[in-house]
NUDOMI-949365 format. One line per 4 residues: their letters; for each residue x negated, y, z negated of C-alpha. Coordinates in Angstrom, 2 decimals, always signed. Layout:
<nodes>
a) X:Y:Z ~ ...;
</nodes>
This chain:
<nodes>
mdtt) -113.48:+99.56:-108.98 ~ -110.06:+100.99:-109.04 ~ -106.86:+99.69:-107.58 ~ -103.88:+100.02:-109.90;
pnei) -101.32:+102.69:-108.88 ~ -100.44:+104.69:-111.99 ~ -97.25:+106.12:-110.58 ~ -95.48:+102.77:-110.64;
dqdr) -96.13:+102.16:-114.32 ~ -93.11:+99.92:-114.79 ~ -94.37:+97.68:-111.99 ~ -97.79:+97.59:-113.57;
rrff) -96.25:+96.46:-116.83 ~ -94.19:+93.87:-115.04 ~ -97.02:+92.33:-113.06 ~ -99.64:+92.49:-115.79;
gtaa) -97.12:+91.28:-118.36 ~ -95.04:+88.14:-118.37 ~ -91.71:+89.31:-116.94 ~ -90.55:+87.70:-113.71;
mtvv) -90.73:+89.38:-110.33 ~ -87.46:+90.83:-109.08 ~ -88.49:+92.38:-105.77 ~ -87.75:+90.17:-102.79;
agql) -90.55:+89.14:-100.49 ~ -88.62:+90.31:-97.46 ~ -89.52:+93.92:-98.24 ~ -93.08:+93.25:-97.21;
gvig) -92.55:+92.65:-93.54 ~ -95.12:+90.19:-92.21 ~ -97.20:+88.41:-94.82 ~ -99.80:+85.86:-93.91;
paga) -103.46:+85.04:-93.59 ~ -105.41:+87.76:-91.85 ~ -106.79:+86.83:-88.48 ~ -104.04:+84.39:-87.52;
qrpe) -103.41:+84.52:-83.76 ~ -105.73:+87.51:-83.33 ~ -107.63:+87.78:-80.02 ~ -111.30:+87.33:-80.85;
armp) -112.52:+88.86:-77.58 ~ -111.77:+92.39:-78.70 ~ -114.77:+92.52:-81.03 ~ -118.35:+91.29:-80.80;
aika) -119.02:+88.08:-82.71 ~ -120.92:+89.40:-85.71 ~ -121.52:+87.16:-88.69 ~ -120.90:+88.74:-92.09;
gtnt) -124.14:+89.87:-93.68 ~ -125.96:+90.15:-90.36 ~ -126.40:+93.91:-90.38 ~ -128.43:+95.76:-92.98;
sfgp) -128.41:+99.43:-91.97 ~ -126.80:+102.14:-89.88 ~ -129.98:+103.87:-88.79 ~ -130.51:+107.60:-89.49;
lkqi) -127.55:+109.31:-91.12 ~ -126.10:+112.61:-90.00 ~ -125.50:+115.61:-92.29 ~ -122.90:+118.35:-91.94;
dagv) -121.62:+121.19:-94.12 ~ -117.91:+120.76:-94.86 ~ -116.03:+122.60:-97.59 ~ -118.05:+122.55:-100.80;
lnvg) -120.28:+119.72:-99.58 ~ -123.08:+118.82:-97.26 ~ -121.79:+115.40:-96.23 ~ -124.01:+112.49:-95.25;
yaea) -122.39:+110.06:-92.86 ~ -123.05:+107.21:-90.48 ~ -121.60:+107.12:-86.99 ~ -121.32:+104.40:-84.36;
gpen) -119.53:+103.74:-81.11 ~ -118.65:+105.89:-78.09 ~ -118.08:+109.60:-78.72 ~ -114.87:+109.56:-76.72;
gpvv) -113.40:+106.51:-78.43 ~ -110.44:+106.60:-80.81 ~ -111.77:+107.73:-84.20 ~ -111.80:+105.48:-87.25;
vllh) -112.92:+106.93:-90.58 ~ -114.03:+104.30:-93.12 ~ -113.96:+105.25:-96.81 ~ -115.82:+103.43:-99.56;
gwpy) -115.12:+103.11:-103.28 ~ -116.86:+102.85:-106.66 ~ -119.40:+101.47:-107.31 ~ -120.08:+100.88:-103.64;
dihs) -121.22:+102.97:-100.69 ~ -121.12:+103.11:-96.90 ~ -122.82:+99.69:-96.66 ~ -119.47:+98.11:-97.48;
fvdv) -118.81:+98.69:-93.76 ~ -122.19:+97.67:-92.41 ~ -120.67:+94.75:-90.47 ~ -117.28:+96.35:-89.81;
apml) -118.82:+99.34:-88.01 ~ -120.50:+97.42:-85.15 ~ -117.40:+95.30:-84.71 ~ -115.22:+98.37:-84.22;
agag) -117.86:+100.18:-82.19 ~ -118.12:+97.16:-79.90 ~ -114.36:+97.31:-79.43 ~ -114.63:+100.91:-78.22;
yrvi) -113.94:+102.89:-81.38 ~ -115.87:+105.90:-82.64 ~ -116.62:+104.93:-86.24 ~ -117.44:+107.51:-88.91;
iphl) -118.42:+106.52:-92.45 ~ -119.02:+109.35:-94.95 ~ -120.57:+109.14:-98.38 ~ -118.02:+110.44:-100.88;
rgyg) -118.98:+113.28:-103.22 ~ -121.50:+112.00:-105.74 ~ -122.86:+109.25:-103.46 ~ -125.80:+108.83:-101.14;
ttrf) -126.95:+111.87:-99.21 ~ -123.80:+113.91:-99.82 ~ -124.61:+117.00:-101.90 ~ -122.79:+120.04:-103.22;
lssg) -123.73:+123.26:-101.45 ~ -123.72:+125.24:-104.70 ~ -125.01:+124.37:-108.15 ~ -122.06:+126.32:-109.54;
tvrn) -119.36:+124.10:-108.02 ~ -117.46:+121.99:-110.55 ~ -118.49:+118.34:-110.32 ~ -114.88:+117.31:-110.05;
gqps) -113.90:+113.70:-109.44 ~ -110.11:+114.10:-109.39 ~ -108.54:+112.21:-106.48 ~ -107.00:+115.24:-104.75;
alav) -110.45:+116.85:-104.53 ~ -111.78:+113.86:-102.60 ~ -108.83:+114.08:-100.20 ~ -109.55:+117.77:-99.60;
dlkd) -113.18:+116.81:-98.96 ~ -111.96:+114.47:-96.23 ~ -109.78:+117.16:-94.69 ~ -112.66:+119.66:-94.68;
fldv) -114.94:+117.03:-93.14 ~ -112.48:+116.23:-90.33 ~ -111.85:+119.91:-89.68 ~ -115.55:+120.61:-89.16;
lkie) -115.92:+117.60:-86.86 ~ -112.76:+118.73:-85.02 ~ -111.12:+115.36:-85.50 ~ -107.37:+115.82:-85.44;
kpil) -105.77:+112.44:-86.00 ~ -108.06:+109.56:-87.01 ~ -107.27:+106.09:-88.19 ~ -108.15:+105.93:-91.90;
agfd) -109.30:+102.71:-93.54 ~ -110.74:+102.08:-96.98 ~ -110.73:+100.32:-100.31 ~ -110.86:+101.40:-103.95;
wgar) -111.52:+105.17:-104.19 ~ -111.58:+105.22:-100.39 ~ -108.12:+103.67:-100.10 ~ -106.77:+106.14:-102.64;
tani) -108.31:+109.02:-100.67 ~ -106.73:+107.71:-97.46 ~ -103.37:+107.31:-99.21 ~ -103.43:+110.87:-100.53;
faal) -104.52:+112.30:-97.19 ~ -101.80:+110.41:-95.33 ~ -99.15:+111.49:-97.86 ~ -100.13:+115.17:-97.89;
wper) -101.05:+115.60:-94.22 ~ -99.25:+112.86:-92.25 ~ -99.61:+114.86:-89.04 ~ -103.38:+114.39:-89.35;
skam) -103.32:+110.58:-89.65 ~ -102.67:+108.18:-86.80 ~ -102.59:+105.04:-88.95 ~ -104.07:+103.54:-92.09;
vsvs) -105.54:+100.34:-93.54 ~ -105.44:+100.33:-97.33 ~ -106.95:+97.55:-99.43 ~ -104.83:+96.93:-102.55;
gyli) -101.99:+99.00:-101.25 ~ -100.52:+102.23:-102.60 ~ -102.92:+103.91:-105.01 ~ -101.51:+107.39:-105.59;
gnqe) -101.18:+108.07:-109.31 ~ -100.94:+110.93:-111.78 ~ -102.18:+111.90:-115.22 ~ -98.87:+111.52:-117.04;
agkl) -98.45:+107.92:-115.94 ~ -102.11:+107.31:-116.73 ~ -101.52:+108.29:-120.35 ~ -98.94:+105.56:-120.89;
plpp) -100.12:+102.38:-122.64 ~ -100.11:+99.04:-120.86 ~ -99.93:+95.49:-122.24 ~ -103.22:+94.38:-123.85;
eael) -104.17:+92.07:-120.98 ~ -103.91:+94.96:-118.53 ~ -105.81:+97.33:-120.80 ~ -108.62:+94.80:-121.04;
qwwy) -109.12:+94.95:-117.28 ~ -109.74:+98.70:-117.59 ~ -112.50:+98.32:-120.19 ~ -114.93:+100.48:-118.22;
qfyf) -112.43:+103.34:-118.09 ~ -112.29:+103.46:-121.89 ~ -116.08:+103.12:-122.09 ~ -116.42:+106.13:-119.79;
ater) -114.10:+108.11:-122.08 ~ -116.86:+108.16:-124.71 ~ -120.16:+110.00:-124.72 ~ -121.83:+106.67:-125.42;
grag) -120.30:+105.40:-122.18 ~ -121.51:+108.40:-120.24 ~ -125.04:+107.94:-121.58 ~ -124.87:+104.21:-120.92;
yeky) -123.83:+104.69:-117.32 ~ -126.50:+107.32:-116.81 ~ -129.19:+104.99:-118.15 ~ -127.95:+101.69:-116.71;
rref) -126.03:+102.73:-113.61 ~ -127.52:+99.94:-111.46 ~ -127.03:+97.23:-114.07 ~ -123.52:+98.50:-114.72;
skli) -122.64:+98.56:-111.04 ~ -123.99:+95.06:-110.43 ~ -121.83:+93.80:-113.29 ~ -118.76:+95.43:-111.73;
wkia) -119.59:+93.81:-108.38 ~ -119.69:+90.38:-110.05 ~ -116.47:+90.88:-111.97 ~ -114.57:+92.36:-109.04;
spnw) -115.78:+89.75:-106.54 ~ -116.46:+86.58:-108.56 ~ -116.98:+84.38:-105.47 ~ -119.12:+86.78:-103.45;
qfdd) -122.68:+85.48:-103.40 ~ -124.42:+88.76:-102.59 ~ -128.22:+88.87:-102.89 ~ -130.43:+91.51:-104.51;
atfd) -131.26:+93.12:-101.17 ~ -127.57:+93.63:-100.40 ~ -126.94:+95.24:-103.77 ~ -130.07:+97.37:-103.66;
rsav) -129.10:+98.89:-100.30 ~ -125.94:+100.26:-101.87 ~ -127.41:+101.05:-105.29 ~ -129.64:+103.73:-103.78;
afdn) -126.45:+105.77:-103.28 ~ -125.91:+105.89:-107.06 ~ -129.18:+107.80:-107.53 ~ -127.34:+110.91:-106.32;
sdhv) -127.81:+113.63:-108.95 ~ -124.04:+114.24:-109.13 ~ -123.00:+110.60:-109.26 ~ -122.53:+110.20:-113.00;
divi) -120.68:+113.51:-113.35 ~ -118.25:+112.59:-110.57 ~ -117.57:+109.07:-111.84 ~ -117.09:+110.10:-115.46;
hnyr) -114.82:+113.01:-114.56 ~ -112.73:+110.80:-112.27 ~ -111.90:+108.30:-114.98 ~ -111.51:+110.84:-117.77;
wrlg) -109.21:+112.95:-115.60 ~ -106.90:+109.98:-115.05 ~ -106.48:+109.50:-118.79 ~ -105.83:+113.21:-119.29;
laeg) -109.14:+113.63:-121.11 ~ -110.64:+116.04:-118.56 ~ -109.14:+119.04:-116.82 ~ -108.85:+119.36:-113.08;
epky) -109.38:+122.53:-111.08 ~ -106.46:+124.96:-110.74 ~ -106.86:+125.08:-106.96 ~ -105.69:+121.46:-106.75;
adle) -102.69:+121.92:-109.07 ~ -100.08:+122.21:-106.32 ~ -101.40:+119.11:-104.59 ~ -101.31:+117.17:-107.86;
krla) -97.68:+118.19:-108.42 ~ -96.77:+116.77:-105.03 ~ -98.71:+113.57:-105.69 ~ -97.12:+113.15:-109.12;
qgpv) -93.82:+112.53:-107.32 ~ -95.21:+109.35:-105.80 ~ -94.64:+110.42:-102.19 ~ -93.70:+107.81:-99.63;
iavp) -96.25:+107.36:-96.84 ~ -94.80:+107.47:-93.33 ~ -98.04:+106.74:-91.48 ~ -98.17:+103.22:-89.91;
titm) -100.02:+101.08:-92.44 ~ -101.47:+97.65:-93.04 ~ -102.25:+96.86:-96.67 ~ -104.63:+94.05:-97.56;
egda) -105.64:+91.99:-100.58 ~ -108.31:+89.38:-101.11 ~ -107.28:+86.14:-102.78 ~ -110.06:+86.44:-105.40;
ngap) -109.90:+90.15:-106.29 ~ -111.16:+90.45:-109.86 ~ -110.35:+94.16:-110.13 ~ -107.06:+95.43:-111.56;
hvdp) -104.37:+95.25:-108.90 ~ -100.64:+94.65:-108.61 ~ -98.54:+92.32:-106.52 ~ -98.00:+93.86:-103.07;
raya) -94.25:+93.66:-103.52 ~ -94.57:+96.43:-106.09 ~ -95.59:+99.01:-103.51 ~ -93.96:+97.83:-100.27;
nkfs) -91.25:+100.49:-100.52 ~ -93.90:+103.22:-100.65 ~ -94.46:+102.82:-96.90 ~ -91.64:+104.02:-94.67;
gkye) -93.33:+103.64:-91.29 ~ -94.44:+100.49:-89.52 ~ -95.85:+98.32:-92.30 ~ -97.43:+94.94:-92.86;
hrnv) -99.27:+93.31:-95.73 ~ -102.05:+90.76:-95.21 ~ -103.50:+88.38:-97.75 ~ -107.08:+87.40:-96.98;
sggi) -108.05:+83.93:-98.16 ~ -111.40:+82.27:-98.69 ~ -112.46:+83.60:-102.08 ~ -112.45:+87.25:-100.98;
ghnl) -112.85:+89.77:-103.76 ~ -112.53:+93.50:-104.25 ~ -115.08:+94.64:-101.66 ~ -112.98:+93.21:-98.86;
pqea) -114.62:+95.05:-95.91 ~ -118.05:+93.64:-96.74 ~ -116.84:+90.21:-97.79 ~ -114.40:+89.74:-94.89;
praf) -115.46:+92.27:-92.24 ~ -113.70:+90.61:-89.32 ~ -110.35:+90.51:-91.12 ~ -110.74:+94.17:-92.03;
aeav) -111.79:+95.22:-88.53 ~ -108.91:+93.25:-86.99 ~ -106.47:+95.09:-89.25 ~ -107.88:+98.44:-88.09;
idia) -107.54:+97.49:-84.42 ~ -104.05:+96.05:-84.87 ~ -102.66:+99.11:-86.65 ~ -104.40:+101.41:-84.17;
qg) -102.80:+99.64:-81.23 ~ -99.40:+99.71:-82.88;
</nodes>
């Protein structure tokens, strides 16, 4: 669970605090309920929660990883790469994938490092969770698959990874769907204190900063993750079977190391790897993303997030923001798969 962009710290203070908004709504372009006036015939009519699996996963060596991923749709279709977050897995897209595949897209859904069947190729590789490392993982993965210019779509860690990839390598991204907007941050901004109400929402980050927190997550990773699901999506009535399908991904032997390092790195409590230093310097500038983008937000997101007007000027290409109503929480692709799939198709078609 992770949606607040550190690089716009003043906006975070403003929206989590009590000061009034000063950014005009006109900056956002089109704002409205997702799905309005969208042709339904482009996708198969799949009810949310209908699908439970992807079938056998594929595995491929890419960079420092052997990546496990699901794939659906025609091989010659336009490529969409779907990226999950924490503490979730590829099953966040279990209904989205057949919708997009039915509309003619080649859909690829990788497990991020530390999740599912993705493994490090060497025991000596640093179990690094810093955001730029995950973006390099994506680049290595696409290079091996010989995918030049996919549509990227994700939420939470996955949205951040898509944002970073699109900012650093815009020539490799056709378009993007990003739940909760612009998520590129940096360590210096992450060190700055926020108002108490905002800090409270990041309780798990401070827990992870302690060795007690690390041990607690190691011992209770499923219980912890289920609690996050409930907090982040208070109206989502998921059942045990739905949670258990994703929770298997957290049994990955590198999962705890990656999660703990990710959150400690953001607070400046853990070092990154020198090979990512130049990328981090570029990201610390809060680069504007030129790739055509639709950002999305559920109306019942219980995770930390800012008003979309705070990040509208971070997108210089074709841009639209969509609010998704109906009690939709943080795991938007799984809670509102049709709205998410429609956004992917709309941005892909320009």
